[in-house]
C-alpha positions as CSV (number, residue, x, y, z in Angstrom):
1,M,89.6,-1.2,61.3
2,E,86.7,-0.7,58.5
3,R,85.6,-3.2,56.4
4,R,83.6,-1.8,53.1
5,F,81.0,-3.8,51.2
6,S,80.1,-4.0,47.9
7,V,76.1,-3.5,47.5
8,K,74.0,-5.4,45.5
9,A,70.3,-5.6,45.9
10,F,68.7,-8.6,44.1
11,S,66.1,-6.8,42.1
12,P,67.1,-4.6,41.0
13,L,70.7,-5.0,41.0
14,I,72.5,-1.7,42.8
15,L,76.3,-1.4,43.3
16,T,78.1,0.7,45.1
17,T,80.2,1.2,48.0
18,F,80.2,1.9,52.2
19,P,81.9,1.6,55.1
20,I,80.6,-0.7,57.5
21,S,82.4,-1.7,61.0
22,T,83.4,-4.9,61.7
23,T,82.3,-4.5,65.7
24,M,78.7,-5.0,64.1
25,P,76.0,-3.8,67.4
26,T,75.0,-6.8,69.5
27,S,70.9,-6.7,68.8
28,L,72.0,-6.9,64.8
29,D,74.1,-10.3,65.8
30,H,71.6,-11.1,68.3
31,I,68.9,-11.0,65.4
32,W,70.7,-12.8,62.8
33,S,71.1,-15.6,65.5
34,E,67.6,-15.9,65.8
35,L,67.2,-16.0,62.2
36,S,69.8,-18.5,61.6
37,E,68.5,-20.8,63.8
38,T,65.4,-21.2,61.5
39,L,67.1,-21.2,58.5
40,K,68.6,-24.1,59.6
41,T,65.2,-25.8,59.6
42,K,64.8,-25.1,55.8
43,V,68.2,-26.0,54.5
44,S,70.5,-29.2,55.4
45,K,73.6,-28.5,57.5
46,D,76.1,-28.6,54.7
47,T,73.9,-26.3,52.7
48,F,74.3,-24.0,55.7
49,D,77.5,-24.4,56.3
50,R,78.7,-23.9,53.4
51,W,76.3,-20.7,52.3
52,F,75.5,-19.1,55.3
53,G,77.9,-20.0,57.7
54,G,79.8,-16.8,56.7
55,L,76.5,-14.0,56.1
56,V,77.0,-11.3,58.4
57,L,73.6,-9.0,59.4
58,C,74.9,-5.5,58.8
59,N,71.7,-3.5,58.3
60,L,68.6,-3.7,59.6
61,S,65.8,-0.4,59.2
62,D,61.9,-0.4,58.6
63,T,62.2,-0.7,55.1
64,S,65.4,-2.8,54.3
65,L,67.4,-5.6,55.3
66,T,71.1,-6.1,54.5
67,L,73.2,-8.8,54.7
68,A,77.3,-9.5,54.1
69,A,78.7,-12.4,52.3
70,P,82.3,-12.9,52.0
71,N,82.4,-13.0,48.4
72,E,80.3,-12.7,44.8
73,I,80.4,-16.0,44.5
74,H,78.6,-16.5,47.9
75,Q,76.5,-13.5,47.1
76,L,75.4,-15.2,43.4
77,W,74.1,-18.4,44.8
78,I,72.2,-17.3,48.1
79,E,70.6,-14.1,44.9
80,T,70.0,-17.3,42.6
81,N,68.9,-20.0,44.5
82,Y,67.5,-19.0,48.3
83,L,66.3,-15.5,48.3
84,P,62.8,-16.7,48.6
85,V,63.7,-18.6,52.1
86,L,65.5,-15.6,53.1
87,Q,62.7,-13.7,52.3
88,E,59.8,-16.0,53.8
89,L,62.4,-15.8,57.4
90,I,62.3,-11.6,57.3
91,S,58.1,-11.7,57.0
92,E,58.3,-14.1,59.4
93,R,60.1,-12.4,61.8
94,F,59.6,-8.9,61.4
95,E,56.0,-7.0,60.5
96,G,55.6,-5.0,57.5
97,A,57.7,-5.8,53.9
98,R,61.4,-4.9,53.8
99,T,63.6,-5.1,50.9
100,L,66.6,-7.5,51.1
101,K,70.3,-6.3,49.7
102,I,73.1,-9.0,49.5
103,V,76.1,-7.0,50.2
104,V,80.0,-8.2,49.1
105,S,83.2,-7.5,51.1
106,D,85.3,-4.5,49.3
107,E,88.7,-4.4,51.3
108,N,89.6,-1.4,49.1
109,G,86.6,0.4,48.7
110,E,86.8,4.3,49.0
111,A,84.3,5.6,51.4
112,P,81.8,7.7,49.6
113,S,80.5,11.4,50.8
114,E,77.4,11.7,52.2
115,E,75.7,12.4,48.9
116,E,76.7,9.2,47.6
117,E,75.1,7.2,50.4
118,A,72.3,9.5,50.5
119,A,72.1,8.3,46.8
120,V,72.9,4.7,46.8
121,E,69.2,4.0,45.6
122,V,69.3,5.8,42.4
123,V,73.4,4.8,41.6
124,K,73.4,3.1,37.9
125,P,74.7,-0.8,38.9
126,K,77.8,-2.1,37.5
127,P,76.6,-5.0,35.0
128,T,77.3,-8.8,36.3
129,P,79.8,-10.8,34.8
130,S,76.7,-12.7,33.1
131,A,75.3,-9.3,31.5
132,Q,78.5,-8.3,30.4
133,I,79.1,-11.2,28.6
134,N,75.6,-10.9,26.7
135,G,75.4,-7.1,26.9
136,T,72.3,-7.5,27.7
137,A,71.7,-5.6,31.2
138,K,69.7,-2.2,31.5
139,P,69.9,-1.9,35.0
140,T,68.0,1.6,35.0
141,K,65.3,3.3,37.4
142,A,62.5,1.6,35.5
143,D,64.2,-1.9,36.3
144,R,64.2,-1.0,40.0
145,K,61.1,0.5,39.8
146,S,59.7,-3.0,37.9
147,G,61.3,-5.1,39.9
148,L,62.8,-7.1,37.1
149,N,66.0,-8.7,37.3
150,P,68.2,-7.8,33.7
151,T,70.0,-10.6,33.8
152,Y,67.2,-12.5,33.0
153,Q,67.3,-11.8,29.0
154,F,65.6,-14.4,26.1
155,N,69.3,-14.3,24.3
156,N,70.5,-16.4,27.8
157,F,67.6,-19.1,27.7
158,V,68.7,-22.1,26.3
159,V,65.6,-23.6,24.1
160,G,65.4,-26.9,24.3
161,P,62.7,-29.0,23.0
162,N,61.2,-28.8,26.3
163,S,61.1,-25.0,26.2
164,Q,60.4,-24.4,22.5
165,F,56.8,-23.4,22.3
166,A,57.5,-21.6,26.1
167,H,60.4,-19.6,24.6
168,A,58.4,-18.5,21.6
169,A,54.8,-17.8,23.3
170,S,57.1,-15.7,25.4
171,L,58.7,-14.0,23.0
172,A,55.0,-13.2,21.0
173,V,54.2,-11.5,23.9
174,A,57.0,-9.3,24.6
175,D,56.5,-8.1,21.0
176,A,53.4,-7.2,20.8
177,P,52.0,-7.1,24.3
178,S,47.9,-6.9,24.9
179,V,48.0,-7.9,21.5
180,R,48.9,-11.7,21.7
181,Y,48.1,-14.2,23.7
182,N,46.4,-12.6,26.8
183,P,46.6,-13.6,29.7
184,L,49.7,-15.7,29.1
185,F,49.9,-19.2,31.6
186,I,53.2,-20.9,32.1
187,H,53.5,-23.7,34.1
188,G,56.1,-26.5,34.9
189,G,58.5,-28.2,37.6
190,S,60.3,-25.9,39.6
191,G,63.8,-24.5,38.4
192,L,62.8,-25.1,34.7
193,G,63.0,-21.4,33.8
194,K,59.1,-20.2,34.3
195,T,60.6,-17.0,36.0
196,H,63.6,-16.4,33.7
197,L,60.8,-16.6,30.8
198,M,58.2,-14.3,32.5
199,Q,61.2,-11.6,33.3
200,A,63.1,-11.9,29.8
201,I,59.3,-10.6,28.7
202,G,59.7,-7.7,30.9
203,N,62.9,-7.1,29.9
204,K,62.5,-6.9,26.4
205,I,59.9,-4.4,26.9
206,L,61.5,-2.4,28.7
207,G,64.6,-2.2,26.3
208,E,61.9,-0.6,23.9
209,R,60.3,1.6,25.5
210,D,62.1,2.8,29.1
211,R,59.0,4.6,30.4
212,A,56.4,1.5,29.9
213,S,54.6,0.4,33.3
214,I,55.7,-2.9,34.4
215,L,55.6,-4.9,37.5
216,Y,57.2,-7.8,37.9
217,L,56.4,-9.9,41.7
218,T,55.7,-13.2,43.0
219,C,52.2,-14.1,44.5
220,E,53.4,-14.5,47.9
221,T,54.7,-11.0,47.5
222,F,50.8,-9.6,46.2
223,T,49.5,-11.4,49.2
224,N,51.7,-9.8,51.6
225,E,51.1,-6.3,50.8
226,F,47.5,-6.8,50.3
227,I,47.3,-8.0,54.2
228,D,49.8,-5.1,54.9
229,A,47.3,-2.6,52.8
230,I,44.6,-3.9,55.1
231,Q,46.2,-3.3,58.4
232,R,47.4,0.3,57.4
233,G,44.2,1.0,56.0
234,Q,46.1,2.0,52.3
235,L,43.7,-0.4,50.2
236,T,43.1,2.4,47.5
237,K,47.2,3.1,47.3
238,F,47.4,-1.2,47.0
239,R,44.6,-1.0,44.2
240,A,46.5,1.6,42.2
241,K,49.6,0.0,42.2
242,Y,48.8,-2.5,40.3
243,R,45.9,-1.5,38.2
244,K,47.7,1.0,36.3
245,A,50.4,-1.6,35.5
246,E,50.5,-2.1,31.5
247,I,52.0,-5.5,32.1
248,L,51.6,-7.6,35.1
249,L,53.7,-10.3,35.8
250,I,53.0,-12.7,38.4
251,D,55.4,-15.3,39.6
252,D,53.8,-18.7,41.8
253,V,50.5,-18.1,41.7
254,Q,50.0,-21.5,42.8
255,F,49.9,-19.8,46.4
256,L,46.6,-17.9,45.8
257,G,44.8,-21.2,46.4
258,G,43.0,-21.6,49.8
259,K,43.5,-17.7,50.6
260,D,39.7,-16.7,49.6
261,R,40.1,-12.6,50.5
262,S,43.6,-12.4,48.0
263,Q,41.7,-14.3,45.3
264,E,38.4,-11.9,45.7
265,E,41.6,-9.0,45.2
266,F,43.6,-11.0,42.4
267,F,40.3,-11.4,40.6
268,H,39.4,-7.8,40.4
269,T,42.7,-6.4,39.7
270,F,43.0,-9.4,36.6
271,N,39.4,-8.5,35.3
272,S,40.8,-4.2,35.5
273,L,44.0,-5.1,33.2
274,F,42.0,-7.4,31.8
275,D,39.1,-5.1,30.7
276,G,41.6,-2.4,30.0
277,Q,43.6,-4.1,27.6
278,K,47.1,-4.5,29.7
279,H,48.5,-8.0,29.6
280,I,48.8,-10.4,32.0
281,V,51.6,-13.2,32.5
282,I,51.6,-15.4,35.0
283,T,53.4,-18.8,36.4
284,S,52.5,-21.9,38.4
285,D,54.0,-25.0,39.2
286,R,50.8,-26.8,38.2
287,P,48.4,-26.2,35.1
288,A,45.5,-23.5,36.8
289,C,42.6,-26.5,37.0
290,E,45.1,-28.4,39.1
291,I,46.0,-25.8,41.6
292,S,43.9,-26.9,45.3
293,R,41.1,-24.4,46.5
294,L,41.6,-22.1,43.3
295,E,37.9,-20.1,42.8
296,P,36.5,-21.6,39.5
297,R,35.9,-18.4,38.3
298,L,40.0,-17.9,38.4
299,V,40.9,-20.7,36.7
300,S,38.4,-20.2,33.9
301,R,40.2,-16.3,33.5
302,F,43.7,-18.2,33.9
303,E,42.5,-20.5,30.8
304,C,41.2,-17.8,28.6
305,G,44.7,-17.1,27.0
306,L,47.6,-19.2,26.0
307,T,48.9,-22.1,28.4
308,V,52.4,-23.5,27.6
309,E,54.4,-26.1,29.7
310,L,57.8,-26.0,30.4
311,S,59.1,-29.9,30.6
312,P,62.3,-30.8,32.0
313,P,65.4,-30.6,29.7
314,S,66.6,-33.1,27.5
315,M,70.3,-34.3,28.2
316,E,71.7,-32.4,25.4
317,T,69.7,-29.4,26.5
318,R,71.4,-29.4,30.0
319,I,74.4,-30.2,28.5
320,A,73.8,-26.9,26.2
321,I,72.8,-25.1,29.6
322,L,75.7,-26.2,31.4
323,H,78.0,-25.1,28.3
324,Q,76.5,-21.8,28.7
325,K,76.6,-20.5,32.2
326,R,80.3,-22.3,32.0
327,D,81.5,-19.7,29.4
328,E,79.4,-16.7,31.3
329,W,81.1,-17.3,34.4
330,G,84.8,-17.6,33.0
331,V,85.4,-21.2,34.3
332,K,87.6,-24.2,33.2
333,I,85.1,-27.2,34.2
334,D,86.3,-31.0,31.6
335,E,83.9,-31.9,29.4
336,E,83.9,-34.9,31.3
337,I,82.6,-33.3,34.2
338,I,79.7,-31.3,32.4
339,T,78.5,-34.9,30.8
340,F,78.6,-36.6,34.4
341,L,76.3,-33.6,36.0
342,A,73.7,-33.6,32.7
343,E,73.7,-37.2,33.7
344,R,73.0,-37.4,37.3
345,I,71.0,-33.9,37.5
346,S,68.3,-34.2,34.9
347,R,64.9,-32.4,36.6
348,N,66.2,-29.1,37.5
349,V,67.9,-26.5,36.1
350,R,68.6,-24.4,39.3
351,R,69.7,-27.9,41.1
352,L,72.2,-27.8,37.3
353,E,73.5,-24.3,37.9
354,G,73.7,-24.7,41.2
355,A,75.9,-27.9,41.0
356,L,78.4,-26.2,38.6
357,M,78.4,-23.4,40.6
358,R,79.7,-25.1,43.6
359,I,82.5,-27.2,41.1
360,A,83.3,-23.4,40.0
361,S,83.4,-21.9,43.5
362,F,85.9,-24.7,44.8
363,A,88.2,-24.5,42.0
364,S,88.5,-20.7,42.5
365,L,88.8,-20.6,45.8
366,S,91.2,-23.7,46.2
367,G,93.2,-23.3,42.7
368,E,93.1,-26.8,42.9
369,H,91.9,-28.9,39.4
370,V,88.7,-30.5,39.7
371,G,88.3,-34.2,38.9
372,L,85.6,-36.4,38.7
373,D,86.3,-38.2,42.1
374,R,85.8,-34.7,43.5
375,V,83.0,-33.4,42.3
376,E,80.7,-36.9,43.4
377,G,82.6,-35.4,46.8
378,L,81.6,-31.8,46.4
379,L,77.6,-32.7,45.0
380,K,77.3,-36.0,47.4
381,D,74.0,-34.6,49.0
382,I,72.9,-33.2,45.5
383,L,73.4,-36.7,43.6
384,R,72.4,-38.6,47.0
385,E,69.0,-36.8,46.4
386,E,68.8,-37.5,42.9
387,A,69.4,-40.8,43.5
388,A,66.2,-41.5,45.8
389,R,64.3,-39.4,43.1
390,Q,64.9,-41.8,40.2
391,V,62.4,-43.9,39.4
392,S,63.2,-47.7,39.7
393,I,61.8,-50.3,37.8
394,D,59.5,-51.6,40.3
395,A,57.7,-48.8,41.4
396,I,57.1,-48.7,37.0
397,Q,55.8,-52.4,37.3
398,R,53.5,-51.6,40.2
399,K,52.1,-48.5,38.6
400,V,51.6,-50.2,35.4
401,A,50.3,-53.3,36.6
402,E,47.8,-51.1,39.3
403,H,46.5,-49.2,35.9
404,F,45.8,-52.5,33.0
405,D,44.3,-54.4,36.3
406,I,47.0,-57.2,36.5
407,R,48.9,-59.0,39.0
408,L,52.4,-58.0,40.0
409,A,53.3,-61.3,39.2
410,D,52.5,-61.3,35.5
411,M,55.1,-58.9,35.1
412,T,57.6,-61.5,35.6
413,S,55.9,-64.4,34.7
414,R,55.8,-66.2,31.1
415,R,52.4,-65.8,30.7
416,R,51.4,-64.7,27.0
417,P,48.2,-63.3,27.0
418,A,47.5,-60.2,25.0
419,N,45.8,-58.4,28.3
420,I,49.1,-59.0,30.0
421,A,52.1,-58.9,27.5
422,F,50.8,-55.6,26.1
423,P,51.3,-53.9,29.8
424,R,54.7,-55.7,30.0
425,Q,55.6,-54.2,26.9
426,V,54.4,-51.0,28.3
427,A,56.6,-51.4,31.3
428,M,59.7,-52.5,29.8
429,Y,59.4,-49.0,27.6
430,M,58.8,-46.9,30.3
431,S,61.7,-49.1,32.5
432,R,63.9,-47.9,29.3
433,R,62.6,-44.4,29.0
434,M,63.2,-43.5,32.8
435,T,65.3,-45.3,34.3
436,K,69.2,-45.6,33.5
437,C,69.1,-49.5,33.6
438,S,70.3,-51.5,30.7
439,L,68.8,-53.1,28.3
440,V,70.1,-56.9,30.4
441,E,69.3,-55.3,34.0
442,I,65.7,-54.6,32.5
443,G,65.3,-58.0,30.8
444,D,66.3,-59.3,34.0
445,A,63.8,-57.3,36.4
446,F,61.4,-58.9,34.0
447,G,61.9,-62.8,34.6
448,G,65.1,-62.8,33.0
449,R,64.1,-62.1,29.6
450,D,66.2,-60.9,27.3
451,H,67.9,-58.0,25.8
452,G,66.0,-58.6,22.4
453,T,62.7,-58.7,24.3
454,V,63.1,-55.6,25.4
455,I,64.1,-53.7,22.2
456,H,61.1,-55.4,20.8
457,A,58.2,-54.2,23.7
458,H,60.2,-50.6,22.8
459,K,59.7,-50.8,19.6
460,K,56.4,-51.7,19.4
461,V,55.5,-49.3,22.5
462,T,56.8,-46.6,20.4
463,Q,55.3,-47.8,17.1
464,A,51.4,-47.9,19.7
465,I,51.9,-44.3,20.8
466,N,52.5,-42.4,17.4
467,T,49.5,-43.9,16.3
468,D,47.1,-43.8,18.9
469,D,46.7,-41.1,21.2
470,S,44.9,-42.6,24.3
471,L,47.6,-44.9,24.6
472,R,50.5,-42.0,24.5
473,Q,48.2,-40.1,27.4
474,V,47.4,-43.2,29.1
475,V,51.7,-43.4,29.4
476,D,52.0,-39.6,29.7
477,L,49.5,-40.1,33.0
478,L,51.8,-43.2,34.4
479,S,54.9,-41.2,33.6
480,S,53.8,-37.8,35.3
481,S,52.5,-39.5,38.2
482,L,56.0,-41.9,38.8
483,R,57.9,-38.5,39.0
């Protein structure tokens, strides 16, 4: 019996069908078994069992590796959340760069002709469900050459107060590349939308000029290709590839830290593009000046354009993101579950979407109505980790006491000199902003004070922050260090 698979490469998207025998070669089974053992050390047991247990290594060549997933939900989840992990495994296990493809089982597909099989790499793919809804995907040959994922568009990026500036700057670059904000440096925590905005820039430009020379890649890919080019004696070809681009999009540039030869190469690539009035967009999980062991000359170049930050989304923005994904995927999720997810998962949009995907997957595969009690069971690992990351009142008190050089005991004492009372009010303000504790619980943690005292402290510190930039910076610094 033959099973058929629908091939969908991550970037660019490629869909077609071809027959694969259910009896895979022993060597492929053995290789996947080895990779799986390493993968188990990088993800939780529940994650591996839920998403990777059903994968099959169905093809391996000198240039590509293909994995078969049981359905499109598994495929989408792995592509969205774990491609970097899988690509790292492949890099560690094999020499030379290999393209990773995710494959979806298709029992009813027709066997393609030899010509169709040979043309797999240039077949125009079907739009993904999200692309069909938004009408934005243009998976052309240019997409495949650029490395862009056509599902990342400006019109499916949910803009909130946390991302308004970054979104506006990215849109301005897409409207006038090589004119505005060069380079554009976007920084923020993992899963907040840096890659989405960066690729949206490339996709918008490609949508208007399909012959535009755009390259998107991660910094890790740049480094790996550089090392491979040195080993193969192909530095000239490597440099030509990147220095002829009109738009260079580099993701996760913090990985350059400590890699001296890669920094040297990237420095000259940056200069070549910048001097040629080509546009460079860079993302990082931290500001350029905070990247460990990054040469000062690169820091100065990254900071010579526009730097924008993506911060964690507000409650309203998180709810809007979940609503959009629910509508994109065409699933029915109760409003109380949407609110529950937005309240409990606050700092990582990718994790928020992943939690919704897990609920939608269970509802689709089981046919059951998913209630709040079931959600807590499905997401116990995510909720446990999120709870562990929550800032406690005790941690806030310690941090504030340390900064203002007072005793921790002063946080709960009845002493009221100004050098003690105001830091205590700052700690109450931060406790109300950074924890989910009630006013009564906060008051109890500060020596049994009533909720009115907490409200007064919050109001006083809010007014002080609005008029005193130095105090605002102190509170921001303390909040960042706690997170």
